[in-house]
Structures are given as C-alpha cells and as structure tokens.
C-alpha angles and dihedrals in degrees: 000000000000093000109171101182117137091250094054093044090051090050095052091048091052095049090049092051094048089051091052091047094049093050091049089050091052092053089049093050090048091053094046091049090055092051099044102074091059092078094059118117 
C-alpha cells in the first residue's frame, strides 16, 4: 500500500476522473428522463 510510482498515481487519477464523469452522466440522464415524457401526444 502507499505505492507512489507514476503508474499507480496515473491509475488513481484515471479512476477518480471516471467516477466524476459517471456521476455527471447519471445526473444528465436523470434530467433527460424527466424532460422526455413532455413530448408525448
């Protein structure tokens, strides 16, 4: 544990970024889901 090699630091940064992007995507999807039914006729 506590590995600070460039490879491990890069991996952690990538995981963090992916987590942020996926949560942002979920929020976007939720907003879209709320708006979509309005078009129905």
